[in-house]
VMD Tcl script that builds the backbone (N, CA, C; Angstrom):
set m [mol new atoms 342]
animate dup $m
set s [atomselect $m all]
$s set {name element resname resid chain x y z} {
  {N N MET 1 A 0.854 -1.177 0.000}
  {CA C MET 1 A 0.000 0.000 0.000}
  {C C MET 1 A 0.895 1.234 0.000}
  {N N LYS 2 A 0.527 2.212 -0.798}
  {CA C LYS 2 A 1.302 3.455 -0.840}
  {C C LYS 2 A 0.449 4.607 -0.313}
  {N N ILE 3 A 1.120 5.627 0.151}
  {CA C ILE 3 A 0.453 6.824 0.654}
  {C C ILE 3 A -0.031 7.636 -0.549}
  {N N SER 4 A -1.258 8.126 -0.475}
  {CA C SER 4 A -1.852 8.879 -1.581}
  {C C SER 4 A -1.166 10.228 -1.777}
  {N N ALA 5 A -1.295 10.756 -2.989}
  {CA C ALA 5 A -0.757 12.089 -3.296}
  {C C ALA 5 A -1.421 13.135 -2.415}
  {N N ARG 6 A -2.716 12.956 -2.170}
  {CA C ARG 6 A -3.428 13.915 -1.321}
  {C C ARG 6 A -2.844 13.932 0.091}
  {N N ALA 7 A -2.550 12.751 0.622}
  {CA C ALA 7 A -1.977 12.679 1.969}
  {C C ALA 7 A -0.622 13.369 2.019}
  {N N HIS 8 A 0.169 13.218 0.960}
  {CA C HIS 8 A 1.478 13.879 0.914}
  {C C HIS 8 A 1.347 15.396 0.832}
  {N N SER 9 A 0.233 15.878 0.319}
  {CA C SER 9 A 0.060 17.326 0.149}
  {C C SER 9 A -0.496 18.014 1.394}
  {N N ILE 10 A -0.927 17.231 2.375}
  {CA C ILE 10 A -1.497 17.822 3.591}
  {C C ILE 10 A -0.394 18.515 4.380}
  {N N GLN 11 A -0.645 19.753 4.734}
  {CA C GLN 11 A 0.330 20.511 5.507}
  {C C GLN 11 A 0.097 20.308 6.997}
  {N N GLU 12 A 1.175 20.401 7.755}
  {CA C GLU 12 A 1.085 20.250 9.201}
  {C C GLU 12 A 0.253 21.387 9.791}
  {N N SER 13 A -0.569 21.042 10.761}
  {CA C SER 13 A -1.367 22.042 11.460}
  {C C SER 13 A -0.439 23.009 12.193}
  {N N PRO 14 A -0.678 24.315 12.077}
  {CA C PRO 14 A 0.154 25.282 12.809}
  {C C PRO 14 A 0.149 25.037 14.318}
  {N N ILE 15 A -0.991 24.615 14.850}
  {CA C ILE 15 A -1.063 24.340 16.292}
  {C C ILE 15 A -0.129 23.193 16.649}
  {N N ARG 16 A -0.119 22.149 15.839}
  {CA C ARG 16 A 0.763 21.008 16.114}
  {C C ARG 16 A 2.236 21.418 15.995}
  {N N LYS 17 A 2.542 22.285 15.053}
  {CA C LYS 17 A 3.912 22.765 14.905}
  {C C LYS 17 A 4.321 23.560 16.149}
  {N N LEU 18 A 3.439 24.433 16.604}
  {CA C LEU 18 A 3.733 25.220 17.804}
  {C C LEU 18 A 3.862 24.334 19.028}
  {N N SER 19 A 3.071 23.273 19.086}
  {CA C SER 19 A 3.136 22.351 20.213}
  {C C SER 19 A 4.532 21.740 20.324}
  {N N GLY 20 A 5.092 21.333 19.191}
  {CA C GLY 20 A 6.443 20.777 19.192}
  {C C GLY 20 A 7.477 21.792 19.646}
  {N N LEU 21 A 7.334 23.025 19.186}
  {CA C LEU 21 A 8.256 24.088 19.604}
  {C C LEU 21 A 8.127 24.372 21.099}
  {N N ALA 22 A 6.888 24.358 21.605}
  {CA C ALA 22 A 6.663 24.594 23.036}
  {C C ALA 22 A 7.291 23.484 23.866}
  {N N ASN 23 A 7.138 22.242 23.430}
  {CA C ASN 23 A 7.731 21.121 24.166}
  {C C ASN 23 A 9.249 21.215 24.189}
  {N N ALA 24 A 9.847 21.611 23.073}
  {CA C ALA 24 A 11.299 21.775 23.017}
  {C C ALA 24 A 11.749 22.891 23.960}
  {N N ALA 25 A 11.000 23.979 24.008}
  {CA C ALA 25 A 11.337 25.087 24.906}
  {C C ALA 25 A 11.252 24.650 26.364}
  {N N LYS 26 A 10.227 23.868 26.703}
  {CA C LYS 26 A 10.099 23.359 28.079}
  {C C LYS 26 A 11.310 22.519 28.460}
  {N N LYS 27 A 11.768 21.676 27.537}
  {CA C LYS 27 A 12.925 20.816 27.806}
  {C C LYS 27 A 14.177 21.643 28.062}
  {N N ARG 28 A 14.240 22.833 27.471}
  {CA C ARG 28 A 15.380 23.735 27.691}
  {C C ARG 28 A 15.228 24.528 28.982}
  {N N GLY 29 A 14.088 24.346 29.672}
  {CA C GLY 29 A 13.869 25.050 30.927}
  {C C GLY 29 A 13.110 26.354 30.795}
  {N N THR 30 A 12.601 26.642 29.632}
  {CA C THR 30 A 11.835 27.864 29.402}
  {C C THR 30 A 10.410 27.681 29.906}
  {N N THR 31 A 9.891 28.679 30.607}
  {CA C THR 31 A 8.491 28.643 31.028}
  {C C THR 31 A 7.617 28.916 29.816}
  {N N VAL 32 A 6.647 28.040 29.584}
  {CA C VAL 32 A 5.764 28.161 28.427}
  {C C VAL 32 A 4.339 28.363 28.920}
  {N N TYR 33 A 3.691 29.388 28.430}
  {CA C TYR 33 A 2.288 29.645 28.744}
  {C C TYR 33 A 1.462 29.236 27.533}
  {N N HIS 34 A 0.597 28.255 27.729}
  {CA C HIS 34 A -0.233 27.765 26.626}
  {C C HIS 34 A -1.458 28.660 26.481}
  {N N LEU 35 A -1.492 29.406 25.411}
  {CA C LEU 35 A -2.602 30.318 25.141}
  {C C LEU 35 A -3.441 29.831 23.966}
  {N N ASN 36 A -3.237 28.579 23.600}
  {CA C ASN 36 A -3.949 28.042 22.438}
  {C C ASN 36 A -5.378 27.652 22.785}
  {N N ILE 37 A -6.156 27.433 21.723}
  {CA C ILE 37 A -7.547 27.018 21.877}
  {C C ILE 37 A -7.576 25.675 22.590}
  {N N GLY 38 A -8.542 25.503 23.450}
  {CA C GLY 38 A -8.670 24.241 24.153}
  {C C GLY 38 A -8.100 24.290 25.556}
  {N N GLN 39 A -7.513 25.390 25.927}
  {CA C GLN 39 A -6.994 25.571 27.272}
  {C C GLN 39 A -7.862 26.609 27.965}
  {N N PRO 40 A -8.943 26.184 28.594}
  {CA C PRO 40 A -9.832 27.158 29.234}
  {C C PRO 40 A -9.099 27.971 30.299}
  {N N ASP 41 A -9.383 29.257 30.319}
  {CA C ASP 41 A -8.769 30.123 31.319}
  {C C ASP 41 A -9.814 30.721 32.253}
  {N N ILE 42 A -10.996 30.119 32.245}
  {CA C ILE 42 A -12.043 30.577 33.155}
  {C C ILE 42 A -12.390 29.436 34.105}
  {N N GLN 43 A -12.868 29.797 35.259}
  {CA C GLN 43 A -13.209 28.801 36.270}
  {C C GLN 43 A -14.375 27.936 35.790}
  {N N THR 44 A -14.241 26.631 36.004}
  {CA C THR 44 A -15.323 25.708 35.658}
  {C C THR 44 A -16.471 25.925 36.639}
  {N N PRO 45 A -17.697 26.081 36.150}
  {CA C PRO 45 A -18.837 26.318 37.045}
  {C C PRO 45 A -19.047 25.159 38.024}
  {N N ASP 46 A -19.418 25.481 39.253}
  {CA C ASP 46 A -19.650 24.471 40.285}
  {C C ASP 46 A -20.697 23.452 39.866}
  {N N VAL 47 A -21.703 23.883 39.093}
  {CA C VAL 47 A -22.761 22.962 38.679}
  {C C VAL 47 A -22.186 21.802 37.866}
  {N N PHE 48 A -21.109 22.031 37.131}
  {CA C PHE 48 A -20.477 20.958 36.367}
  {C C PHE 48 A -20.000 19.859 37.307}
  {N N PHE 49 A -19.292 20.232 38.362}
  {CA C PHE 49 A -18.760 19.237 39.291}
  {C C PHE 49 A -19.874 18.535 40.059}
  {N N LYS 50 A -20.927 19.265 40.385}
  {CA C LYS 50 A -22.073 18.645 41.065}
  {C C LYS 50 A -22.706 17.578 40.183}
  {N N LYS 51 A -22.865 17.881 38.912}
  {CA C LYS 51 A -23.469 16.916 37.986}
  {C C LYS 51 A -22.555 15.715 37.757}
  {N N ILE 52 A -21.261 15.919 37.752}
  {CA C ILE 52 A -20.323 14.801 37.611}
  {C C ILE 52 A -20.473 13.852 38.798}
  {N N ILE 53 A -20.602 14.400 39.992}
  {CA C ILE 53 A -20.778 13.566 41.189}
  {C C ILE 53 A -22.073 12.768 41.097}
  {N N GLU 54 A -23.118 13.367 40.535}
  {CA C GLU 54 A -24.418 12.697 40.411}
  {C C GLU 54 A -24.456 11.678 39.277}
  {N N PHE 55 A -23.495 11.711 38.376}
  {CA C PHE 55 A -23.495 10.854 37.187}
  {C C PHE 55 A -23.322 9.395 37.594}
  {N N LYS 56 A -24.234 8.530 37.189}
  {CA C LYS 56 A -24.237 7.137 37.649}
  {C C LYS 56 A -23.953 6.113 36.556}
  {N N GLU 57 A -23.783 6.530 35.323}
  {CA C GLU 57 A -23.543 5.577 34.238}
  {C C GLU 57 A -22.264 4.786 34.502}
  {N N LYS 58 A -22.285 3.492 34.194}
  {CA C LYS 58 A -21.112 2.633 34.389}
  {C C LYS 58 A -20.194 2.634 33.167}
  {N N VAL 59 A -20.767 2.898 32.001}
  {CA C VAL 59 A -19.986 2.913 30.763}
  {C C VAL 59 A -20.210 4.254 30.077}
  {N N LEU 60 A -19.131 4.884 29.707}
  {CA C LEU 60 A -19.203 6.153 28.990}
  {C C LEU 60 A -18.850 5.869 27.535}
  {N N SER 61 A -19.857 5.588 26.738}
  {CA C SER 61 A -19.619 5.193 25.349}
  {C C SER 61 A -19.664 6.405 24.427}
  {N N TYR 62 A -19.180 6.187 23.212}
  {CA C TYR 62 A -19.258 7.233 22.205}
  {C C TYR 62 A -20.709 7.474 21.822}
  {N N GLY 63 A -21.004 8.694 21.451}
  {CA C GLY 63 A -22.321 8.998 20.908}
  {C C GLY 63 A -22.382 8.538 19.465}
  {N N PRO 64 A -23.540 8.639 18.845}
  {CA C PRO 64 A -23.654 8.244 17.442}
  {C C PRO 64 A -22.752 9.106 16.558}
  {N N SER 65 A -22.167 8.507 15.531}
  {CA C SER 65 A -21.211 9.230 14.691}
  {C C SER 65 A -21.844 10.415 13.971}
  {N N ASP 66 A -23.148 10.376 13.766}
  {CA C ASP 66 A -23.808 11.505 13.104}
  {C C ASP 66 A -24.412 12.488 14.105}
  {N N GLY 67 A -24.119 12.318 15.386}
  {CA C GLY 67 A -24.579 13.255 16.411}
  {C C GLY 67 A -25.874 12.834 17.071}
  {N N LEU 68 A -26.086 13.330 18.257}
  {CA C LEU 68 A -27.314 13.042 19.005}
  {C C LEU 68 A -28.491 13.795 18.392}
  {N N GLU 69 A -29.581 13.095 18.198}
  {CA C GLU 69 A -30.778 13.734 17.636}
  {C C GLU 69 A -31.261 14.874 18.531}
  {N N ALA 70 A -31.155 14.695 19.852}
  {CA C ALA 70 A -31.592 15.752 20.773}
  {C C ALA 70 A -30.773 17.024 20.569}
  {N N LEU 71 A -29.485 16.877 20.289}
  {CA C LEU 71 A -28.633 18.041 20.022}
  {C C LEU 71 A -29.050 18.710 18.717}
  {N N LYS 72 A -29.303 17.912 17.702}
  {CA C LYS 72 A -29.744 18.477 16.421}
  {C C LYS 72 A -31.068 19.216 16.587}
  {N N GLU 73 A -31.986 18.634 17.341}
  {CA C GLU 73 A -33.280 19.287 17.576}
  {C C GLU 73 A -33.096 20.599 18.328}
  {N N ALA 74 A -32.191 20.612 19.301}
  {CA C ALA 74 A -31.919 21.842 20.045}
  {C C ALA 74 A -31.339 22.913 19.120}
  {N N MET 75 A -30.502 22.500 18.184}
  {CA C MET 75 A -29.924 23.460 17.240}
  {C C MET 75 A -30.978 24.005 16.286}
  {N N VAL 76 A -31.875 23.143 15.826}
  {CA C VAL 76 A -32.979 23.597 14.970}
  {C C VAL 76 A -33.786 24.658 15.711}
  {N N HIS 77 A -34.081 24.388 16.978}
  {CA C HIS 77 A -34.855 25.330 17.801}
  {C C HIS 77 A -34.085 26.644 17.986}
  {N N TYR 78 A -32.789 26.549 18.264}
  {CA C TYR 78 A -31.955 27.733 18.470}
  {C C TYR 78 A -31.962 28.619 17.220}
  {N N PHE 79 A -31.709 28.032 16.062}
  {CA C PHE 79 A -31.656 28.815 14.830}
  {C C PHE 79 A -33.025 29.335 14.420}
  {N N ASP 80 A -34.069 28.628 14.800}
  {CA C ASP 80 A -35.428 29.083 14.517}
  {C C ASP 80 A -35.689 30.436 15.187}
  {N N TYR 81 A -35.108 30.638 16.369}
  {CA C TYR 81 A -35.232 31.910 17.085}
  {C C TYR 81 A -34.742 33.068 16.213}
  {N N PHE 82 A -33.724 32.813 15.402}
  {CA C PHE 82 A -33.143 33.833 14.524}
  {C C PHE 82 A -33.753 33.797 13.120}
  {N N LYS 83 A -34.885 33.093 12.993}
  {CA C LYS 83 A -35.611 32.985 11.721}
  {C C LYS 83 A -34.803 32.247 10.649}
  {N N ILE 84 A -33.934 31.347 11.084}
  {CA C ILE 84 A -33.176 30.496 10.169}
  {C C ILE 84 A -33.800 29.111 10.245}
  {N N LYS 85 A -34.385 28.687 9.144}
  {CA C LYS 85 A -35.109 27.414 9.123}
  {C C LYS 85 A -34.171 26.271 8.735}
  {N N LEU 86 A -34.006 25.328 9.636}
  {CA C LEU 86 A -33.189 24.145 9.395}
  {C C LEU 86 A -33.988 22.901 9.747}
  {N N GLU 87 A -33.505 21.780 9.274}
  {CA C GLU 87 A -34.025 20.481 9.675}
  {C C GLU 87 A -32.850 19.679 10.221}
  {N N ASN 88 A -33.141 18.656 11.015}
  {CA C ASN 88 A -32.072 17.825 11.574}
  {C C ASN 88 A -31.108 17.347 10.491}
  {N N LYS 89 A -31.636 17.000 9.322}
  {CA C LYS 89 A -30.792 16.468 8.250}
  {C C LYS 89 A -29.823 17.513 7.691}
  {N N ASN 90 A -30.039 18.803 7.994}
  {CA C ASN 90 A -29.156 19.869 7.525}
  {C C ASN 90 A -27.993 20.131 8.477}
  {N N ILE 91 A -27.951 19.421 9.596}
  {CA C ILE 91 A -26.971 19.712 10.646}
  {C C ILE 91 A -25.944 18.589 10.724}
  {N N VAL 92 A -24.673 18.970 10.742}
  {CA C VAL 92 A -23.583 18.014 10.907}
  {C C VAL 92 A -22.957 18.268 12.273}
  {N N ILE 93 A -22.859 17.223 13.065}
  {CA C ILE 93 A -22.231 17.326 14.380}
  {C C ILE 93 A -20.792 16.833 14.253}
  {N N ALA 94 A -19.846 17.627 14.706}
  {CA C ALA 94 A -18.434 17.253 14.667}
  {C C ALA 94 A -17.960 16.951 16.088}
  {N N THR 95 A -16.852 16.238 16.180}
  {CA C THR 95 A -16.321 15.893 17.499}
  {C C THR 95 A -15.377 16.951 18.044}
  {N N GLY 96 A -15.127 17.989 17.296}
  {CA C GLY 96 A -14.267 19.062 17.771}
  {C C GLY 96 A -14.149 20.152 16.725}
  {N N GLY 97 A -13.528 21.241 17.121}
  {CA C GLY 97 A -13.392 22.383 16.233}
  {C C GLY 97 A -12.577 22.086 14.986}
  {N N SER 98 A -11.481 21.346 15.131}
  {CA C SER 98 A -10.643 21.037 13.968}
  {C C SER 98 A -11.404 20.199 12.958}
  {N N GLU 99 A -12.177 19.225 13.446}
  {CA C GLU 99 A -12.967 18.401 12.536}
  {C C GLU 99 A -14.029 19.243 11.834}
  {N N ALA 100 A -14.664 20.142 12.568}
  {CA C ALA 100 A -15.702 20.991 11.981}
  {C C ALA 100 A -15.118 21.887 10.889}
  {N N ILE 101 A -13.949 22.460 11.146}
  {CA C ILE 101 A -13.301 23.316 10.147}
  {C C ILE 101 A -12.919 22.491 8.919}
  {N N SER 102 A -12.408 21.287 9.148}
  {CA C SER 102 A -12.061 20.400 8.038}
  {C C SER 102 A -13.291 20.075 7.194}
  {N N PHE 103 A -14.402 19.739 7.854}
  {CA C PHE 103 A -15.651 19.468 7.130}
  {C C PHE 103 A -16.051 20.672 6.275}
  {N N ALA 104 A -15.986 21.860 6.881}
  {CA C ALA 104 A -16.428 23.069 6.183}
  {C C ALA 104 A -15.571 23.344 4.948}
  {N N PHE 105 A -14.253 23.282 5.104}
  {CA C PHE 105 A -13.382 23.563 3.959}
  {C C PHE 105 A -13.485 22.485 2.890}
  {N N ASN 106 A -13.611 21.232 3.296}
  {CA C ASN 106 A -13.771 20.162 2.304}
  {C C ASN 106 A -15.075 20.312 1.530}
  {N N ALA 107 A -16.072 20.917 2.152}
  {CA C ALA 107 A -17.366 21.100 1.488}
  {C C ALA 107 A -17.340 22.219 0.450}
  {N N VAL 108 A -16.478 23.219 0.634}
  {CA C VAL 108 A -16.538 24.391 -0.252}
  {C C VAL 108 A -15.251 24.686 -1.021}
  {N N ALA 109 A -14.151 24.016 -0.696}
  {CA C ALA 109 A -12.876 24.341 -1.339}
  {C C ALA 109 A -12.316 23.128 -2.077}
  {N N ASP 110 A -11.733 23.395 -3.228}
  {CA C ASP 110 A -11.071 22.363 -4.020}
  {C C ASP 110 A -9.566 22.572 -3.941}
  {N N PRO 111 A -8.782 21.524 -4.217}
  {CA C PRO 111 A -7.325 21.696 -4.228}
  {C C PRO 111 A -6.937 22.862 -5.139}
  {N N GLY 112 A -6.057 23.726 -4.632}
  {CA C GLY 112 A -5.616 24.886 -5.404}
  {C C GLY 112 A -6.394 26.151 -5.120}
  {N N ASP 113 A -7.556 26.039 -4.488}
  {CA C ASP 113 A -8.327 27.237 -4.134}
  {C C ASP 113 A -7.570 28.050 -3.094}
  {N N GLU 114 A -7.756 29.359 -3.143}
  {CA C GLU 114 A -7.148 30.241 -2.140}
  {C C GLU 114 A -8.211 31.096 -1.510}
}
mol reanalyze $m
mol bondsrecalc $m
mol representation Tube
mol addrep $m
């Protein structure tokens, strides 16, 4: 099996590149402050910890790959408030911001587009 031309053309994520540089700086003894996305700098609300304590499920499984229907319904309701009409089938649930951005660009951009 060979690696596809498309895979060879994928550029490294800037965040991943910075992560490597930050790790190298730490090894040299430099203090590194992580200001990247995904590092919350606000206090987690107490209600979150209370609900975690109350959580009784024995298995924490993955949700459906196409997203929870209840989440899609909530989004339809949310956008309806702004007079934007959607249906569940119009909504794509991603597992994170990077995946969502990848989905969006793959939907509207072709190789070579700028």
